[in-house]
N, C-alpha and C positions, 0 to 999 in steps of 0.2 A: 171779667178776671181783674182784682187788682197785685200792680206789680211797683215795690217800692223804689227810689232814685234815693240814690244813698248821697250827704256831704261830702260830693266830692271835692268840690271846689273850695280852693284853697281863701277866698274870699268870704264866703257864706261860712266856711270853720271858724274864723276870725270873729263873722257877727256871734256866733252861736255862742265862742268865749264871753265875749262881752254882754249874753246876755246874763248873767250871773258878775258877781264881786272877784275882784282878783283876791289873791290870795292874801294878801294884807288889807286887805277892807274896802281897798280907796275905787275908784271908778277910774276905766282906761279915758282914755283921747287921743285922739291923734288930729293930725293934720292933714283937714280934707281937698281933694283935689275932683278936676272934674274928670272922667274918665274918658271921655273923647274930645277933648282939648289939654289936660293936664292944668287948667286954669285954677287958682285959690276960687274957693265957692265956702259960701256962709252955710252955715246948721242949717238954715229951714231951704232947704233949696230941694229942685224936683228930681226925679226919677224918671229913665227909661227905659222899656221893653226890648233887648234886643232877640227880633223877631225870630230868628233861626237858631240860637239853641237857648232860651228860655232866660238869662243871663238878666238880671237888674241893673242899670246904671247911674253914678251920681253924676248929675248935671248939672251946667251952670246955666245959669239965666237964657244966654242965646242960644247954647246948644237948645234946650229943653225949645226955646220959641222957635226952633227950624221945622220942631214936630210937633208943635201946637195947632195942627190946620187939618183941615177936612180930609184932605186929597194927602195926606200922608201914611194913608193906611198899609201903602204898600212898600214905604220905605223899609230898609235896617231896622230905624228905631222908632218904637210907640212911644209917646207921651202918657207916664201915669196918672189917675186921675190925681188930685188932690182935694177930693172932697169926701165924706161919708154920709147915711144917711142909715137909720136904724127904723128898723125894719115896725113898726107895734103890731102887738095881736097875734097870733098862732096860727102863724105863714105857714108852714107844714106841720101838719097833727102828726100823729104818732103811725095812721096805713099811710101816710103817704110818704112821710119818712124812711120805713121798713121800706117800703118799692125803689127807694133811690137805688140802695143796696151797700149802704154803709155803714160798718157794723159795730161803728164805734158812734160815740157822742159829738164830736168835733172834728168841723171840717168847712173846708169852702166849696164853690162851685164856678168853674169858667167858660163861657162860649169864644171858641176861637173862632177868630175871621174865617170868614170861607168856605161856612162848617156848621150843620144844623148840631152837631152833637155837641154835649155840654162834656166835662170833663171834670169829677172831683175827685178833691186831696185830701189826705188828713194824714196829721202829722204825727210821728212817731221816731223812736228812739233809734231809727237807721236813715230817715232822711221821710222822703212823702210817700205814703202809697199811695197810686194811683187809679182808676176806674174809669169806664167812661159808662154813663149814667141812660137810659135806656128812655128812647124818642119817648114814649107814652109814662112814664114814670114822671117825668121832666113837665109835659104835657102839666098836669096830675096837680106838679106846684107852682105854674104859672096862673092858673085858674085860678088859685087860690089867692095870689100874689101877682096883678099881672105886673107889676112893677119888676119882675126879674124879665119879659120882656124886651126890658129898657137897657138890661144890662148892657155895658161898652162892652165890645169883643176883646181878647184879650190881658185888656189890662186891669177890669175891674171885675170881684167877684162879691158873690152871696157864703158871705161867714156865719155859721152858725153853730150854738154853742147849747147841747142839750144833756151835761153831764153832770151836772148834779141842782139844779135852781131850773126854774120857768126858762124854757127856750127862748134864745138870743138869737138873733136874725140882723143882720146888719149888711147894706152895700158901702165895698169902701176897698179901696184902690187896694192891686194885688200887694204892693210892699208889705202894706200891712197883716196878709197872710205868714209871709213867707218872713215876717219878723216874728210872729206866733208860733211857726215852724222850727224857729233858732230859738225862739223861748225854751220849748220843749225840749229836744232835743239838750239845752243847757242843762235841765232841770230834771231830766228822769233818771227815776235809780229802784232799781230791778224789776219784775213782770210788773205790775202796777205801776209804777211810774212813783209811786208815793205824795205823802201828801203836798209834800214843797212846791213840785209842778201843778198839779189844781189849782193853791193857792196862789202862785204864780199866775196860773191860765185866768183864776177868777179877776187878779188884779187887772191883768190887759185888760177884760172885757169893762171892767169898771171904769176902768181911766180914755176906755174910746168916750167920744164928745160927737154927734151927727156937725159937720160940717167942714172947715176947713180944717184936713188933717195934720196933724202938727207930727214936721220932720228937724227939731230939733235934738243937738244931741243932749244929753242930762238923765240922771235920772230921775223916772217917771211913776210915781204911787197911784191906788186908787184913785178918782174921785170924789168919792165917798171917803174916805181917810182909812178905809178901813182895810186889813191884809198885807200883804206883803207889797213894798215899793218893787219895780221892776228895771232895769237899765237898758232905754230904747237908746244910745248911742251910734249913731252913725258908724258904718262902714261899709267897702266897695260890697256889691251881693252877688250872687248868684244863686240860680235856681237850684232849691234842695233837692 
């Protein structure tokens, strides 16, 4: 069963608003500070997942370093990874995808620490719809792509786009998924979302590149130069 979790947190509502241009056409900029110690932070700062609430916090280098340890898993915060990996080939075929029980073509999957369960989520205009994947269905996905078994619990996700083109599969930091969810929230129109939101989603995936994930504020367009640009400026975040 899928259940929605709305964009109720003010921090994520601000992020969703930043996913599009301001009424005057200018991008939004704010002064960023660490959510743990309130020190100023650079645009390329790291993020931390608060274990209890699922909120994403912005961290200064010193605070991020505190949780960049293998023994920090039981701590209140988990450091979000800063690398992306594109999984080439047909990682999840149509039959396996149907078994995962996701009724749309855009979703991400995470594995909670201390659990064998895999959680699925997909963006909607109301927030993220969430469900738990059947173990046998996820086993089929791992059999097709063994790299999925090595996902970092809580903070790394399999992000899948099967909307309009050849399916694209990425292992990404969790904050990339939240950024995409805010983008969908900001641009969705009507029952089907409208052309603009899917152009924005295409641009988001075209702008993803393997390796270190860019955290800087600014206007980021598709890597190929095609399609609309989208704003990936920083904000304080919460789980959608």
